N, C-alpha and C positions, 0 to 999 in steps of 0.2 A: 481676489478683490476687481472687479471692472474699473475703470475708471473712463472719464469721458476723455476721448483724446482730440475733437474738433476742435480749433481756434478759432476765430476772426483774422484773418490778416486786414489789419487796417488802410494798408498802405494801395489797394484797389480804390477802398472808401475812399479817402483820401485825393486821392485824383480825383473822383468824382465831383466831391464838396468843391476842388478848388475849378473843375471846368463849368461847375453851376454858377457860382459866385462868379466869373469873370464873364460868364454867357448873359446874367445881369448887368456887367457893370459896374458890383461891389470889389472895392479895394479890401486885401485884410485887415485894414485900420475900421471900415465901417464893418463888415461882418465882426469884429471885436467886443465895437460896441453893440452890436444887436444882442450878441449874447451874452452880453459882459465879462469877456476875458482878452486878453493882451493880445495883438497883433501876432507876438511869436509864441503866441499858443496856436493861432489859428496856423501858420508856417508850419510847425511840426505837426501839426496835423496833416496839413496836405502835403507837405514834403517827406515826413519822416517816417509816417503813419503812426505816429503818437495816439494811444488812446483816450480820448476826451472822458469827464463823464459822461453819466446816462443822462444828466439834465443837460448839459451840453452836446452831446450825440444830439437827443430828441429835439433841440432847440432849432439844434442845423439843417439836419434833414429836412426836419419843415419849414421852417425858412425858404431855402432852397428847393424842395418839392422831389424830393432824391425818394425813390423805391428804394426801401433795404432788401428785397427778395432776393434780387439777383446775388450780392454778396451773402446773403444769412443760408440762403438752400440755393447754392449752386448746381447740387447733384440733381435738382427737381428741372433745373432749365437745362441740362446737357444734351437732352436730344431735340431742344427747338435750334434751329439758326439761330446766328446772329441778328440776323435783318428783324426776324420774331423778336429776340430780346431787347432791339432797339427800339421797335415800335409798340412793344407792350411795356416800358420802359418811359417811352411819349403819352403814352393811352393814359398811364396813370398819374399824368400831371393836370389833364385839360379839366375843363370844365364841362357842366352838364352840356351846354349849348355846344361845345365843342363837340362833345363825344356824339351831340345827333348828330351832326355835319359827319364823322368819321363816318356813324352808322348807315346815314342812306349812300355817302359814296362807296363802301362796302356791297351795300345791297343792289346799287348800278353795276357795279362792276361782277357782283353773280349773275345780274339779270342778261347784261353784256355776253356772259361768259354761256349761259342756257344758251340765247340765240344762237352763239358759234356750233355750237353741240349739232342743235335740230338741224 
């Protein structure tokens, strides 16, 4: 019988939760209040890779605007450069107005490259 053998290493995701929390200027205590957990449970998630409940996990990644694809599907991202992965994560956290600015910036860069090639 075949048994699925892949497991999520929550250490990397815990580090991302910590990074995003600190980026927002939030303390573990404040984040714990938002998701109805103790500061100690947030510390365990961030530093020890402890698995939270699904509900807590969902609250954390949505509050902190974390794209989980890189953690759930690392094999799909292996062919991409680290820079590309970082840009994708940043794009995932942008609103429509910011994405419009990024689109026009990319179009401008593309036109400049076409001008150089001509």
